[in-house]
C-alpha positions as CSV (number, residue, x, y, z in Angstrom):
1,V,-111.9,-39.6,-158.2
2,T,-112.8,-42.4,-155.8
3,L,-111.7,-42.2,-152.2
4,E,-109.7,-45.3,-152.7
5,R,-107.7,-43.8,-155.6
6,L,-107.3,-40.5,-153.7
7,N,-105.8,-42.4,-150.7
8,E,-103.6,-44.4,-153.1
9,G,-102.1,-41.1,-154.4
10,F,-100.9,-40.3,-150.9
11,T,-98.8,-43.5,-150.8
12,P,-96.2,-43.4,-153.5
13,R,-94.5,-46.7,-154.5
14,H,-92.0,-45.4,-157.0
15,C,-89.7,-42.4,-157.3
16,A,-87.9,-41.2,-160.4
17,L,-84.8,-39.3,-159.5
18,S,-84.3,-37.2,-162.5
19,L,-83.6,-33.5,-161.6
20,V,-82.8,-30.7,-164.0
21,G,-79.1,-31.4,-164.6
22,E,-77.6,-34.5,-163.0
23,P,-79.3,-36.0,-160.0
24,I,-76.2,-38.0,-159.0
25,M,-74.6,-34.7,-158.0
26,Y,-77.1,-34.0,-155.3
27,P,-74.9,-34.2,-152.2
28,E,-77.5,-36.1,-150.1
29,I,-78.5,-38.6,-152.8
30,N,-77.5,-41.6,-150.7
31,A,-79.5,-40.3,-147.7
32,L,-82.5,-39.7,-150.0
33,V,-82.3,-43.2,-151.5
34,D,-82.0,-44.7,-148.0
35,E,-85.2,-42.8,-146.9
36,L,-87.1,-43.8,-150.0
37,H,-86.2,-47.5,-149.5
38,R,-87.0,-47.3,-145.8
39,R,-90.5,-46.2,-146.9
40,R,-90.6,-49.2,-149.4
41,I,-90.5,-46.8,-152.4
42,S,-88.5,-48.0,-155.4
43,T,-85.9,-45.8,-156.9
44,F,-85.3,-45.1,-160.5
45,L,-82.3,-42.8,-161.2
46,V,-81.5,-41.2,-164.5
47,T,-77.9,-40.2,-165.2
48,N,-76.0,-38.9,-168.3
49,A,-72.9,-41.0,-167.2
50,Q,-70.6,-38.0,-166.8
51,F,-69.8,-38.6,-163.2
52,P,-68.6,-42.2,-162.9
53,E,-67.1,-41.7,-159.4
54,K,-70.5,-40.6,-158.1
55,I,-72.2,-43.5,-159.7
56,K,-69.6,-45.8,-158.1
57,S,-70.3,-44.3,-154.6
58,L,-74.1,-44.5,-155.1
59,K,-75.9,-46.9,-152.7
60,P,-77.9,-49.6,-154.5
61,I,-81.0,-48.3,-156.2
62,T,-83.9,-50.2,-157.8
63,Q,-83.1,-49.2,-161.4
64,L,-80.3,-47.1,-163.0
65,Y,-81.1,-45.5,-166.4
66,V,-78.3,-44.1,-168.5
67,S,-79.7,-41.4,-170.8
68,V,-78.3,-41.9,-174.3
69,D,-79.1,-38.7,-176.1
70,A,-77.1,-39.4,-179.2
71,G,-75.2,-42.2,-181.0
72,T,-72.0,-40.3,-181.9
73,K,-69.5,-38.1,-180.2
74,D,-70.3,-35.1,-182.4
75,S,-74.1,-35.4,-182.0
76,L,-73.8,-35.9,-178.2
77,K,-71.7,-32.8,-178.0
78,A,-74.2,-30.8,-180.0
79,I,-77.3,-32.1,-178.1
80,D,-76.0,-32.2,-174.5
81,R,-73.5,-29.4,-174.6
82,P,-71.3,-31.3,-172.0
83,L,-69.2,-29.7,-169.3
84,F,-66.1,-31.9,-169.8
85,G,-63.8,-32.1,-172.7
86,D,-63.6,-35.9,-172.3
87,F,-67.4,-36.3,-172.2
88,W,-67.4,-39.1,-174.7
89,E,-64.8,-41.1,-172.9
90,R,-66.6,-40.7,-169.6
91,F,-69.9,-41.8,-171.2
92,I,-68.4,-44.9,-172.9
93,D,-66.4,-45.8,-169.8
94,Q,-69.5,-45.7,-167.6
95,L,-71.4,-47.9,-170.1
96,R,-68.5,-50.4,-170.0
97,R,-68.2,-50.4,-166.2
98,N,-71.9,-51.2,-165.9
99,T,-71.7,-53.8,-168.6
100,F,-74.0,-51.9,-170.9
101,L,-71.6,-52.5,-173.7
């Protein structure tokens, strides 16, 4: 490793916010995003679109990625084992709100 590359590694430019579970539920997510942007670090947040009210209250981020794990309600239920009975409706509603559909 060159010294230049080593030093570059200590200055991150991008941050993927994709925790085990749902990163949007982190209570300090907006403060974290603010701090990253203050340091000129881009933010890439991964969500499963199950918490539309949290996405709505999220401060602007560089990029929002909605994880689409399956193409049908039954397959999404089998793969993701969702917490909410209306998981499919939440998912579709979030896609529509963000003009993904």
